[in-house]
C-alpha positions, 0 to 999 in steps of 0.5 A, a space after each residue: 640324827 645320823 641320818 642328818 649328820 655324821 657328827 656333831 654336838 648337843 650342849 644340855 642347859 639342865 635336866 628337870 624332874 618333877 614329882 608329886 607331893 603327896 604321891 598322887 597326881 591330880 585328875 582333872 576334872 577335879 581339885 588341886 590343893 595349893 599345897 600339894 605342889 610338886 617335889 623339886 625344891 625352889 626354880 624347880 617345883 616353885 619360886 618363893 621370894 623366901 626359899 629358905 623359909 616356910 612362913 607358916 610352919 605347917 604341913 611342909 616345913 622344909 620346903 619354902 612356900 608358905 603354909 598355913 592351917 585353913 581357918 575353917 577346916 583344920 586338917 586342911 591348908 592353904 598357902 600364904 604371904 604371897 609375893 609377885 612373881 612366885 609360882 607352883 606347879 602341880 602334875 595333873 592328869 587331864 581326862 577330857 579334852 574340853 574347855 575348863 572352868 577354873 575356880 580358885 579359892 582366895 581370900 585377900 584384903 585388898 582389890 589388887 591382887 592377880 594370879 595367872 593359871 599355866 600349863 605346859 608353858 602357855 598362860 590358859 586363862 584370863 588374869 584372875 582378880 581376887 576381890 576383897 573377901 573382908 579378911 585373910 582367913 574368909 575365903 571366896 571362889 573366883 571363876 574363869 574359863 580357859 581360853 582353849 581345850 585342854 587335851 588329855 593326858 599329863 600336863 604341869 600346871 602352874 600357879 602364878 602370883 602376878 602381885 601380892 597379897 593373897 591366900 589361896 587354898 585350892 583351885 577347882 578345875 571342872 568342864 566349862 561346856 554347858 547346853 542351853 536348850 529353848 523351846 520355841 513355839 508357833 509364831 513369835 518367840 522372843 529369846 536370848 542365848 547364855 553360851 557361847 558356842 565353841 565352833 569355828 564360826 560361833 553361834 551362827 544362826 543358820 547352823 543353830 536353826 538347820 531342820 528347823 521350821 522357822 521363818 524369821 529370825 531378827 532384831 533391830 540391826 537386822 535378820 535372817 531367813 532361811 529361804 535366801 542365799 546366806 549372804 543376803 542375811 544381814 543377821 548371821 550369829 546370836 550374840 550371847 546376852 541380846 535378845 531376838 525375835 524368832 518366827 516360827 512356822 511350827 513349834 520347835 527346840 534349839 540347843 546350843 552347847 559352849 561357854 557360859 557367857 559372863 
């Protein structure tokens, strides 16, 4: 920038140019087929332990990623012969800013396989634990929710093998946010919530019950009343999975939107 320095130098290590195979970019929400990783080759579009050999000799036979025909879907393909440290990258177009449920369709004959999902260099999910599905030909869905909202736009998603010993067919990405509606009768109600709100204060009782004719919310550990300063309330949030007693002066409904608790 000439406004900062009249002269200087820049060193360039490399310029990474990526594309997709086929030529379409995967839309999110949507499905990423494991075999449709980017063009670019070893250490650019993917990292494979045997970069000169496609062990399954299917689909993209000149690439190093090991691809086989899906055992139940002859027109579909899967990636297998996985080793720790391998990865594949995919250009995606995220169409909605939200938390996403990442559903990996995988198979394994053991219970030690693990993968991570990375976007633009940042791990965005807890580590996915792949169960023993009984056979490499038997596929099962494993779900995990992103730990942040994914921004609208074009991004690079990486499927990263943390251990060996699994096959992967696809990654289905859908909006993880769900809405729970609870009808409250006049008098006492026993309730439990199943989602975690994405607001900074979580499932804050004062916000959930704003405008509702409620007398008290309580459990064995504390209580919340709307007619006193909030700092005097020993109960502040509705923890997902726990039970609460709610006394309503008049009937009403509360709505909570967030990520489902597991």
